[in-house]
N, C-alpha and C positions, 0 to 999 in steps of 0.2 A: 503494500499499499505506499510505500515511500516513493515511488515512481510518479513522476508528474505525467499528466496526459500530453501527448505531442500536440503541438500548436497546428492550427488549420492552415493548409497551404505551405507548410514546411515539411521537406523531406526527412529531416533528422532533428533530433532535439538540441544540436549544438547552439549556443547563444550567438547572437549577432557579433562580428568581429572576433571570433574565436582565433582567426589567423594571427592576429597581432601577439599572441602568446608564443608563436614560433620562434625558435632561437635564431633561425635564418633571417626572418623579417626584422627581428630586434637588431641583429647584427647589420643589416644593411641600412636600417634607420639610423643606428648610431654612426656608420661610416659617413652617410649623407649630411647628418647634422655636424659632424666633426669637420668635414672638408667645408662646408658652408661657414662654420666659425672661422676656420683658419683663413679662408679667402677674405672674410670680413676684416680680419685683424690686418691682413696685408694691405688691403685697400686703406685703411685707417693710417697705417704707417706711411704709405706712399702718399696720401693726402697731406700728412703732417709734414713729410720731407718736402714735397713741392711747394706747399703753401708756406713753409718757413723759408724757402729759398726765394720765393717771389716777394715776400716781405723784405727780406735783405737786400734784394736788388732794388726794389722801388724806394727804400728808405735811403740807400747810398746815392741814388740819382738825384735826389731832391737837395 
């Protein structure tokens, strides 16, 4: 009696989004977010380097 009745229209009783518990999916998501974070940091560093150089050039020209 502890089994829940199957939901109508669903072939199996697995909850929606059960694939996110897969180690492969979690690993792929971890890699994607890590690469995105690293790319963001690289862009920030480049922006600071280029912006700082522009400020130094414009202040020395005045």
